[in-house]
N, C-alpha and C positions, 0 to 999 in steps of 0.2 A: 638898549639895542633890541630890535624886534627879532624874535626867534622864528625860524622857518622850519617847517616839517619837511623831511625828505620825501620825495615823490615815492609813491607805492612802487615796490619792485626795485628801488634804488638802494643797493647795499652800501654801507660804509666800508671804505677800503680797510684792509687789515694793517697796512703800512702806508705812510705818506713820506716821500722824500721832498723836503722843502728847500728849493734853491734860492739863492740871492736874486734880487731884482725887485720888481714891484710886488708888494705883498698881495696875496689874493684878495679880491674885493667882491666877487660874486657870492651871493648868499649860500649857494650850494657848496662851494669850495670852503667857505668859512664854517659851515655846519659840519662838513667832513673833518676839518681840522679840529673842531670842538669834540667830536665823537670818536675820532680814530684812536684805537688803542696803542699805536706805536708810531711816533713821529721822529724821523731822522732829519736833522737840519744840517745843511752845508753851513760852514762857519759864519758867513755873512748873514744868512737868513736867520740864524739863531738870535741875533741881536733884536730884530723886530718881533720875532715869535715870543721871546722872553718879555720884552717890553709890553706886549699885549696880554701878559698874565699867564702864559703857558710855560711849561717846562718840557723841553725835548727829552726824548729817551736817549738819544745819541747825537753828538755834534761831530761832524767829520769835515776835515779840510786841512789846509796848511796853516791855518790859524791867523793869517794876516788880516782878515776882516773881522775877526771876533774881538769884541772890546776886552781890554786887559782885565777889567773887573769880572766879566763873565768867564774869561779864560781861567781865572783863579777859582771863582765860585763853583764852576761846573767842571773842574779839572777831572773828577772821576769818570765823566762821560765824554770827555773830549778825546778824539782819536786823530792824531796827525799822521 
């Protein structure tokens, strides 16, 4: 994967809340996700985020969209 440098004067967000739906595809959004120090995933979004090799800091939701495997594996950070 090609790495993109952030534009000058473009700060990385301190926190990103990733909702379910189409996973971000824009290079800037992907770079922010890579560099952001704190990522909160809604339960359905956590599936794709984890599949892409990341670990969320918190998973929030009713749990209906989170895979049973991830629900168990990440139970300490899942908040329903």
